[in-house]
C-alpha positions as CSV (number, residue, x, y, z in Angstrom):
1,M,-0.2,0.3,0.2
2,T,1.3,3.1,-1.0
3,R,2.5,5.5,2.0
4,A,0.9,9.1,1.8
5,A,2.0,12.8,3.0
6,L,0.3,16.2,2.8
7,L,2.9,18.6,2.6
8,V,2.0,22.7,3.8
9,T,4.3,25.8,3.7
10,H,4.5,28.9,3.2
11,T,5.6,29.5,-0.5
12,G,5.5,33.2,-0.5
13,R,9.2,32.8,1.2
14,K,12.1,31.2,-1.0
15,D,13.9,29.3,2.1
16,S,10.6,28.1,2.7
17,T,10.3,26.8,-1.1
18,D,13.4,25.4,-0.8
19,H,13.3,23.8,2.4
20,A,9.5,21.9,1.2
21,R,11.0,21.1,-2.0
22,T,13.9,18.9,-0.2
23,V,11.4,17.3,1.7
24,A,9.2,16.2,-1.1
25,R,12.1,14.7,-3.2
26,D,13.7,12.7,0.5
27,L,9.7,11.6,0.6
28,A,9.2,10.6,-3.0
29,Q,12.5,8.9,-2.9
30,A,11.7,6.9,0.1
31,G,8.0,5.8,-2.1
32,F,5.1,8.3,-0.7
33,E,2.9,10.3,-2.4
34,V,3.3,13.6,-1.9
35,R,0.9,15.8,-1.7
36,V,0.7,19.3,-2.0
37,I,-1.8,22.0,-1.7
38,A,-3.0,22.9,-5.3
39,E,-2.3,26.8,-5.2
40,E,1.3,25.8,-3.9
41,A,2.5,22.9,-6.5
42,S,3.4,25.3,-9.3
43,D,5.9,27.3,-6.9
44,L,7.8,23.7,-5.7
45,D,8.0,23.1,-9.2
46,I,8.3,19.4,-8.4
47,S,7.2,16.5,-10.9
48,H,5.4,13.7,-9.1
49,L,3.6,15.8,-6.6
50,V,-0.3,15.4,-6.2
51,P,-2.1,18.4,-5.9
52,V,-4.8,18.5,-3.5
53,S,-7.5,21.0,-2.2
54,G,-10.4,21.5,-0.5
55,A,-11.3,20.1,3.0
56,D,-10.9,16.6,2.5
57,A,-7.2,17.2,1.6
58,A,-5.3,15.1,4.2
59,Q,-7.6,12.2,4.2
60,G,-5.9,9.0,3.7
61,V,-2.5,10.4,4.4
62,E,0.0,9.2,6.7
63,I,1.0,12.2,8.2
64,V,0.8,16.3,7.5
65,F,4.0,18.2,7.3
66,A,4.3,21.8,7.9
67,L,6.8,23.8,7.3
68,G,6.6,27.4,8.5
69,G,5.5,29.8,12.0
70,D,3.1,28.8,14.1
71,G,0.7,30.4,11.2
72,T,1.4,27.7,8.6
73,L,0.7,25.0,11.5
74,L,-2.4,26.3,12.3
75,R,-3.4,26.4,8.7
76,A,-2.2,22.6,8.0
77,A,-4.1,21.9,11.3
78,E,-7.4,22.9,9.3
79,L,-6.7,20.4,7.2
80,A,-5.3,17.4,9.3
81,R,-7.7,17.2,11.9
82,P,-10.9,16.4,9.8
83,A,-8.9,13.7,8.8
84,G,-7.4,12.6,11.8
85,A,-3.9,12.7,10.1
86,P,-0.8,13.3,12.8
87,L,0.5,17.1,12.6
88,L,4.1,17.4,12.6
89,G,5.7,21.1,12.3
90,I,8.9,21.9,11.4
91,N,9.8,25.7,13.0
92,L,10.9,28.1,10.1
93,G,9.7,31.2,11.5
94,R,10.6,33.4,14.9
95,V,9.3,31.5,18.2
96,G,7.5,28.3,16.3
97,F,5.9,27.4,19.6
98,L,4.0,24.9,17.7
99,A,6.3,23.1,15.9
100,E,8.3,19.8,17.0
101,A,11.5,20.3,15.3
102,E,13.9,23.0,14.3
103,I,15.2,23.7,10.4
104,S,18.6,22.2,11.5
105,D,16.3,18.7,12.3
106,L,14.9,18.3,8.7
107,D,16.6,15.8,7.5
108,Q,16.2,13.4,10.9
109,A,12.5,14.6,11.1
110,V,11.9,13.0,7.4
111,R,13.9,10.0,8.3
112,D,11.9,9.2,11.7
113,V,8.8,9.7,9.4
114,V,9.9,7.1,6.6
115,A,10.8,5.1,9.6
116,R,7.3,5.5,11.8
117,A,9.6,6.6,14.8
118,Y,7.6,9.2,16.2
119,T,4.9,8.9,18.7
120,V,1.1,10.7,18.3
121,E,-0.1,12.9,21.1
122,E,-3.7,14.5,21.0
123,R,-4.2,18.4,22.1
124,L,-7.5,19.6,23.0
125,T,-9.2,21.9,21.0
126,V,-12.8,24.2,21.7
127,D,-15.5,24.1,19.4
128,V,-17.3,27.3,19.0
129,T,-21.3,28.6,18.5
130,A,-22.3,32.2,18.3
131,E,-26.2,33.2,17.9
132,L,-28.4,35.9,18.0
133,R,-32.3,35.8,18.8
134,G,-31.9,31.9,18.7
135,E,-30.2,31.6,15.2
136,V,-26.7,30.4,14.8
137,I,-24.6,32.8,13.1
138,A,-21.5,31.3,12.8
139,E,-19.5,27.9,14.1
140,S,-16.2,27.4,13.7
141,W,-13.6,25.8,16.3
142,A,-9.4,26.4,17.2
143,L,-6.6,24.6,18.6
144,N,-5.1,27.8,20.1
145,E,-8.3,30.3,21.1
146,V,-11.3,31.8,20.5
147,T,-11.3,35.4,20.9
148,V,-14.4,37.9,20.8
149,E,-13.0,41.4,20.5
150,K,-13.8,45.0,19.5
151,S,-14.1,45.7,15.9
152,M,-13.9,49.9,17.0
153,P,-10.7,50.7,18.4
154,E,-11.6,53.4,20.0
155,R,-14.9,52.0,21.6
156,M,-14.9,49.6,24.6
157,L,-17.0,46.4,24.6
158,E,-19.3,45.4,27.1
159,L,-19.6,41.8,27.5
160,M,-20.7,39.4,30.3
161,V,-19.1,36.2,31.0
162,A,-21.1,32.9,32.2
163,V,-19.5,29.9,33.3
164,D,-22.2,26.5,32.8
165,D,-24.8,28.9,32.5
166,R,-24.1,30.9,35.5
167,P,-23.3,34.6,35.6
168,L,-19.1,35.4,36.1
169,S,-18.8,38.8,35.5
170,R,-19.3,41.7,33.3
171,Y,-16.6,43.5,31.5
172,G,-15.8,47.1,29.9
173,C,-12.8,45.4,27.5
174,D,-10.9,45.1,24.7
175,G,-12.2,41.4,24.4
176,V,-11.9,38.2,26.1
177,I,-10.2,35.5,24.9
178,C,-10.8,31.3,25.3
179,A,-7.7,29.5,25.3
180,T,-6.5,26.0,25.6
181,P,-3.4,24.4,27.2
182,T,-1.4,24.2,23.9
183,G,-3.0,28.1,23.0
184,S,-1.6,29.4,26.4
185,T,2.0,30.3,25.3
186,A,-0.3,32.4,22.3
187,Y,-2.4,35.4,22.4
188,A,-3.5,34.2,26.1
189,F,-0.2,34.1,27.1
190,S,0.5,38.0,25.9
191,A,-3.0,39.0,27.5
192,G,-1.3,38.2,30.9
193,G,-3.1,34.1,31.0
194,P,-0.7,31.4,32.9
195,V,1.3,28.6,30.7
196,V,-0.5,25.8,31.0
197,W,1.2,22.5,30.2
198,P,-0.3,20.9,26.6
199,E,-1.3,17.5,28.9
200,V,-3.5,19.4,31.2
201,E,-6.8,19.7,30.2
202,A,-8.7,22.5,30.4
203,L,-10.0,25.6,29.1
204,L,-8.9,29.3,30.0
205,V,-10.8,32.4,30.3
206,V,-8.5,35.8,29.6
207,P,-9.7,39.3,29.5
208,I,-8.1,41.6,27.6
209,S,-7.3,45.1,29.0
210,A,-10.5,44.9,31.2
211,H,-12.1,48.0,33.1
212,A,-12.8,45.8,36.0
213,L,-12.0,45.0,39.8
214,F,-11.8,41.4,38.6
215,S,-10.0,40.6,35.6
216,R,-7.6,37.8,36.8
217,P,-7.4,34.9,34.1
218,L,-9.6,31.8,34.9
219,V,-8.4,28.1,34.5
220,T,-11.7,26.0,34.5
221,A,-12.6,22.2,34.1
222,P,-12.3,20.8,30.6
223,H,-16.1,20.3,30.6
224,C,-17.3,23.6,31.0
225,M,-19.3,25.9,28.9
226,I,-18.4,29.4,28.7
227,S,-20.5,31.7,27.1
228,I,-19.9,35.2,26.5
229,S,-22.6,37.6,25.7
230,V,-22.2,40.9,23.7
231,D,-24.3,43.9,25.5
232,P,-27.5,45.0,23.5
233,Y,-26.5,48.6,23.7
234,T,-22.4,48.1,23.1
235,S,-20.2,48.4,19.9
236,R,-20.3,45.5,17.6
237,A,-17.4,42.7,18.2
238,V,-15.9,40.1,16.0
239,L,-15.1,36.3,16.8
240,C,-12.0,34.8,15.5
241,C,-10.9,31.2,15.8
242,D,-7.1,31.0,16.1
243,G,-6.3,34.2,14.2
244,R,-7.6,32.4,11.1
245,R,-11.7,32.5,10.8
246,V,-13.0,35.7,11.8
247,F,-17.3,36.5,11.8
248,D,-18.7,39.6,12.7
249,L,-20.7,39.8,15.9
250,P,-23.7,42.4,16.1
251,P,-24.4,43.5,19.6
252,G,-26.9,41.0,21.6
253,A,-24.9,38.0,20.0
254,R,-24.2,35.4,22.8
255,I,-21.2,32.7,21.9
256,T,-20.9,29.6,23.6
257,V,-17.4,27.7,23.7
258,R,-17.6,24.0,24.6
259,R,-14.4,21.4,24.5
260,G,-13.8,20.4,20.9
261,A,-15.4,17.1,19.7
262,T,-12.4,16.3,17.7
263,A,-8.7,16.9,18.7
264,V,-5.7,17.4,16.5
265,R,-3.3,14.9,16.6
266,V,0.6,15.8,16.6
267,A,3.6,14.0,16.0
268,Q,6.3,13.6,18.7
269,L,9.9,12.5,17.1
270,R,11.0,12.1,20.3
271,P,10.4,12.6,24.2
272,R,11.2,16.4,25.4
273,A,10.2,18.1,28.4
274,F,8.1,21.1,28.2
275,T,9.8,23.0,30.7
276,D,12.7,22.6,28.3
277,R,10.8,23.9,25.2
278,L,9.8,27.1,27.1
279,V,13.0,28.0,27.8
280,A,14.4,27.4,24.6
281,K,11.2,29.5,22.9
282,F,11.1,31.7,25.5
283,G,14.6,32.7,26.1
284,L,14.1,32.3,29.6
285,P,16.9,32.8,32.5
286,V,17.8,30.0,33.7
287,E,21.2,31.2,35.6
288,G,18.9,34.4,36.8
289,W,19.3,38.2,35.6
290,R,22.0,38.9,37.7
291,G,23.9,35.4,36.0
292,N,26.1,33.2,37.8
293,G,28.0,34.9,40.3
294,R,28.8,32.0,42.2
């Protein structure tokens, strides 16, 4: 049976395209059917590539390679998730927190995939629904976070947050983030939220620039339903999922966020402590700010 892989990259960057060509050739030589997004096939300019498109692009593949930054990996996750295919990120960006390997590990990563020398873990996702007067106006999901944010920079947003249909707090704010543990090192972290180990099953609620006495980030149980209601008399808002899927929210809209029905499967090439990843990606001063003077 022919083995297959889907290759997703940022073809607008020459270095990304060059590395993608290398991966495609190595996989093809190992007997893989190499699929690429149809719009990217001409940029890669390699024979025997199989152009694919649509939501079923990853159906039947053994693995999805994402070569780029976190944005590329999130785009690849949209294709890997419905197919149940493991996602392997190779960082070609700056931080690349979601990536499993760096560009220096590229050749070894391909060899590991060919040898099936990797494990797979499931990452918690969230499903989101927006309603207005009982009618569904938007449905989506996220691996990192769902945000409800103001659409007018000069206006504050009025939001009511509830957990399991019990009112929690009303915020005058720029927005509210509902994040997964995977997303705790992304937007939620920038907004003052805690870092949560990926293995922890929990949902995060992080207000953005809230004018409120109680504006601390919250960590809820994974089965909790978080609802965010846009005040009927406030300005318009936007719903954003992983920074990729954006929906307009009129005043009076109600957004519910739940644990996702489908996880994202992430390939791991070798065991690595999450603490080590934090230190490496954020450049943490493990010797202290004053250096090792002892």
